N, C-alpha and C positions, 0 to 999 in steps of 0.2 A: 370441265364439265362433267356434270352429271344428270343423268335422266331418269327420273320416274315415271317408268308404266304402267299401264294397267290396260287389262284386255277388253282394256276399255274399246197412136197406137196406133191400126196406124193407119197408113194412106195406101191409095192407090198410084202411082205414077209409072207416067208412061214414056219416059226418057232415059234416056241412056246418061251414066255418068262418068266423066272423061276423068282421067287422073293427068298432073300435069308430069309430066316424064322427065321434063328438065333438073326437077327437085327429088326424083325419088332414086332413093337408096335401095341397094340387093338386099334384100332381107336375108337374113344370117350374118351379115357384115355391120361390123358398127360405124353408123357413117360420122363421128368424129370420135376415134379410138385417143386414148389418154392413158401413157405409163405409168405416170404418175398416179391417176387413180386406179391404173389396174391394182398397183401396188398396195395401195391404200385398202381397198377393197380384201386382196388376198389377205392383207394383213389381218384384218379384224375378224376374217373367216375362221384362221389359226386360234386367235383369241377367244373366237364363240365356239368352237368345237363343230362350224357347219361343215359338211361334207359337200355340200352343193349348193349353189347361190346365182339367182337370174338377176339383172338391174336393169330399172330403164328409166330414161328422163324425156319427157315431153316437155315441149316449148311452142309456144305461139303455134297450137294447133297442129304440130309435126312431131314426131320420134325424133331427137338428134342422139340419141345415145342410148342401147341396149348391148348387153356385155354379161355373159354367163360365165361359170366357173366350177372347177369339179367335179363331183360325181352322181347323178341322179340314181345308179347303180354301182355301190361302192367295189362288192366282190368281183361283179362283171365289167367294173373299168368302163362305165357306161357314163360318158361324157352328159352334163347337162348343157340343153341347146336351148334357145329361143323359143323355141317348141315344145322344150319339156314341159309338163302339168304338172301342177304343184297344189297340193289342199290347200285350200286359202284362211281354214279354220274362221275366226271372227271376224275377218273383211266381206267374209259373205254376208255380212249385216247391213251393209251399205247396199247389196242390190236385193235384199229382201226390204229394206228400206225406199227403194227407187219402186218397186213394183205396187207397195201400197199407196206413194205418192202419186204415181199413175192414176191409181180407180181413186184419190181423192181429185184430182186433177179431172174426173172423168164427172164427179157428181156421186159416183157410187158409195163410197165413202166419207164418214162426216169425221174428223180426227178429234173432235173433243166429244164426241156423241159415243153413249154407252154401247160397248163392245156386244155386249148381249142382245143387242138388235140384230146384229148377222150370225151368231153362233148357235146350233141345236141344241147348245145344253146351257146351264148359266152358269157363269163364274163369278163366284162373290169373295170378299174377303173376310174372313171370319171374324166375327166381331165388330165389322163395318160393312153390311151386309145392304146397307141403304145409301153406299157411297158407289159411285159408279165407274169402271176403270175406264178408259181412252185409250185410244190408237195411240194418239199422243203421249201419252204414258209410255204405254210400251216401246214407244223408240224413243225415249228418253230414261230409260230406268225407273222409273217412279211411281210403276204400277202395286206396287208391294205385294209383286211377284219373286219369288225365291226360287235358288236354284238348289233342289234338294240332291244331292248327288249320290248318296245312298239308292235312290230310284233310277236317276238319269245314267248313271254307269248300269244301267239292266239295258238299256238303248241301245247300245253300242251292236254294231254288226258286222260280218267280216265277208268280204270285203263291203257291201253294203247292208244298211238292216233289213231286218225280217218284220219289223212292225211298221205299219202305214202312219202317215204323217197324223190321220185324221183319228185314227184308234189311237197314238201316241197321246194326242192333245186330250182326248175324252177319259183317258185313264189317269191322267196329271190331274186335270183342273174339273171336270164334273164329279160333285160331288160323291156320287157314285161308283165312280171309276176305280178301278183297280188298285192304282198307285195312289187315289187322293188321300193328303196328309194335312191335315187343318195348319197345323205350327211349322210342317218339317216345307212346306209348299208355299207357304205363303208368309209376311209380316206381322207382326201384332201393329200397322198403322195404317191409317185411313189412305187411298191410295191417294196418289199426289204431294203428299208431305213429306216424303224420306227418298233418298235416291240411293239405289243398290243395285250395282251391274247383275242384271239379269238375262243370262241366254234363253230361259224357257220364255219369255215374254216376246222375246223375236221372235222364236219359234209360233208363238199363239199369232203374230202378228203376221208373219206366212201363209200361217191355214183361215185366217182372216180372209187374206187373198184368194186363198181357194175355193172356198165356200160363196164368197162373193162374188164370184167369175163362176163357179162352175166347171172350172178348169181344174187338175192337178196342178199343183205350185210349182213343178218341177216346167211342167209343158207351160202354163203361162210366162216364166221366165224366157223360155226358150222363144217364144214368139214376140212378145213383147220388147224383151231388153237385149238379148244374147242376139238375134237375129239381126236387128234392126241396126247393132253397132259392130254386127258380119265377127263376130266372138265365136268363131269356127269350132275352137278347143274347149270351149267353157261349159260344164252340165254338172249337175247336182249329185250325180249317182255315177258312181266308177263303170259300172255296167257299160256304160256309154262312151267309153274311153278304151283302145288298144291299151291292155296291162302294160308291153312295153314303152310308152308312152309317159306313162306316171311315173316322179320322182318316188323314191322307196324313202318311208318317214323313218328317222335314226335318232336312237339317244347313245351318246359320249359315255362309256364308262371304261375305268380303266387303260384309257389308252387306245381303245379299241372303239370303232362305230357298230353299237346293234342296232339292227333292221328292227320293224315293227311290221306287222302285217297290217296290210291295205285294210282302213276301215272307215266306219260311218256309224249315223246315229239315226233313230228314227225322228229326233226333233232338228231333224237336219238343215231347215231355215236358218237356223243361227250359226251356221258355220259349216257346213259339210260341201261347200260350193268347190271344185277344182277349178285350174283355168292356166293359161301361159300369161305370160309375162308381156307380149305381141298382144294379146286379147286385152290385157287389163290396159295395157297404153292406149287404146282406142275408147275403152270406159273414161281413165281420167281426161281426153279430149274432149270427148262427150259433155262431160260436168263444167269443164272448164270451159267450153264456147256455149252455156247456158241451156245444154240438155241434147245439144244435137251434134254427130258427128255426119261430115257432108251436107247431106240434105234428108237423114235419116232422124226426126226427134223422137226423142224416148221421155222429154221431160218440158216443160217451159223455162224460161229464166227466172220469172217469180217464181216457181218451185224450188228452182235450185236455191233461189238467194232466201228462201225460207228454211230450206235444211241447213244453210250455211250462219243459220243466225242463232244465237244463244236463246236457250230456252226456258233453262230453269236456274237464273243467275243466284237465287237466294237459295237456292242446293246444290249445284255444282255450276261453276265458275266458268267451265270448256264446252260441255254439252248442249251440239246442236239438236235435229233429227240424224240419229242413229250416227252421223259425223262427228266429229267433237276437235277441239284444237289441241294439237301436240306442240310443244316448243322444240326447235331445231335449231342446231350451235352453227356457226358460219363467220368466219373472217373475225373471230373474235366478239360478236355480235350473238343474238336470237331472233327468233321468228317465229309466231306462232301459225301454224298450218293447221286445216280441213283436213280430217282422214280417220283413220283407224288402224290398229295393229289385230295380232291375233295370235295364238297361241296353241297346240295340243300335243297329241305325243307325236315327235318327231317333226314339229312344221313351226314356223317362226313367220311369220309376215307384218309388211307396213306399204302403206298406200298413204300419200298425203299431196296434197294440193296448195297452191299458193296463187290464189285468183288472180290476185294483183300485180304480180307479174308475170301469169299464165306460163308456170311451171304445175308439171308432177311428177311425184318420182316413186317408185315402189320397187322392194328388194322381198324376193321371194325367198326362202331358207328351206332344207328339209333336216335343219337340226333344230334342236331347243332353246339356241342362245337368244342374244339380244339382238336383232337387228339395225337397230334405231342409229348404232355410231355410223354404221353404212349410209343412214339415209343421211345424216349430217353431212359426209363428204360428197355424195350425189348432190345435194342441196347448194351447198357451196359452187361445187362444178357449174351447177347449173345457172347459178346467178355470173360467171364470171368466164363461161367458156366462150369460146368463139366458134358459131356453126359455120363449117363450110359446107356440108351436107346434110339431108335429113331423108325421111321417109314417111313420103305423105300417106297413111291410110288407104289402102284400096278398098275400097267397100262400097258395094253398089246399090242402087234405090232397094227397098224390097217391096214386092208385087204380092197381090192377093191375100192381103192382112187385112184385115177390119178392126177397128177400136173396139173394144169389149163396150157394146149397149150406147154410142154415143153417134149422133145424127152430125155428120160435116155441112157447113154450108157449099153449096158449090160458087166458085170465084169466076166470075167475067169480068176483063180487063179490054178497055178501049182505051185508045187506038194501039192497036198491034197490028205491027211495028209502030214504037213509038219514038217520041226526041226529048223533050223537058219536060214530061209529064204524062201519067198513066191514071185515069181514074176505076174505081174497081166498083163494081155492082154488086152487092152481096145483100142479105134480108138483115146483117148486123141493125143493130139500134141502138147500141154504146160504143166510145172507144175499142178500137182493138190492135193487137200488135203485130205488123208484117215484117219480114225479111226477106232480103234479096239475096241471092247465091248466084258465083259465076257456074258455067258449065262443069267445071270441076268440083262444083260442091263449096266453096268458100264465100262466107258471108262476107258482103261488099257493104250493105246498107240494113238498116233497121230502122223503125220507127211507129207513129203511130199511128191509125189512121180515123182520124174525125167519121165520129157518126154523119154527122151533116154533110161535110165537104170531104166527100171520098176520093182525094187525090193525092199522089204519092211523086212527088220531085224525083227526076231522074237526071237533073242538068251536071250533077256531079259524075254520073255514071259514064265512062266510054263507051264506044258502040261495041256489040256483042251480043252473043246469047244469054240471057239469065233466066232466071226461074225466082216466082214470087211465093210467100209462106204465108198463107192467113188461114189461124186456126188450123194447124196441122193439113191443110191443102195446100197442093202446088198446083200451079202453071205456069208455062215458056212465057218468057217476054222477049222479043228484040228490041234494040236499040240503034237506031241508026243516027248518025252524025248530023 
């Protein structure tokens, strides 16, 4: 097999989220260990010169494999654990794209409108100043924005950047900016006509989230992505972590692991996010469940499907909205999965989803090799494994967080308690999707409410306490025999 790789809101809830203890494994313990898979991963670590690796498989909304290997700190023999924090590199772009799509859902941004409608200064492609750049182009690497590494290398800071995101973006994109370069920063082609991977385009997308909400980009992600998904050990800046918790990035030279100083960069939405393998398990489960973890929703299924749709088939045959398709090998076959990889100094990351089989895999390494072969092994194992135990993410509902600039409809249902059906009283004027969850946060039913006949059939659901979601609002429902 041969791999070609490229670097390529909220709601107020008044009830408790109950975890099904019978399916709960102890964190720090692999729920379904495999010495065979261990050996494969450890052999690849040797081949790729990875000092440390963390791996995870999620399946059917639960964590069914989590295992860590090697060292987060080689010189002090500090082992990688499930709670070790890794720099994600370009896997970070999936979160920047998520933030942008939340604003798209909220009607705050238009994917196909001129981004200059949102910016305090204008961005123009030289020689094509009458052609608009759109957010969709930023998310598909077709904006004609070029990565000028001679400039971008000056944006690094140790351990965090000293230049703000706002300052960095103005310096790079504004015609009066300190780092503006008409030929170095842009392609000589109209936006929308050429595919070229662009970190700075993704950073600009993060800045548009910042200026559109009036909230610093990192704070916005805390409130509307990390907190709802209970990603407690995920943040954009090194200063947000205990330094001992973060894996040291390494190069491999002459048989030795050489550490890099911890670092960041001012264009941070394109690659500076740090997280743990368990936190990323929550993120993958949410996407596989149409944007919802338990009863906390970050995106609608329609939006997730749009991100998992080919956007520019004439320019690139695998590109969605920030997500793209990558080929994994298994059982003598091959399958295209949605995901992203990342590579930075001392970092290699991979995250891929198979929505058809409800599987997600992720590999984090603090070395510079190719982790895609470990992804092959994880994916093959996920397809064939027998699940005896699992970890159900323990994620409580979010309270006291309001969705930016969105008015929610109050849900009134009757009868409650109900038996075979329930009617919904809202001011909706068109068909709307609903979801029903158990008290443990598992979605058990979904469908659409007709604008005229606002009735939901409950006849297939057993007696118990449930929650109905409509337009990101929730209300409780008790079903009787």
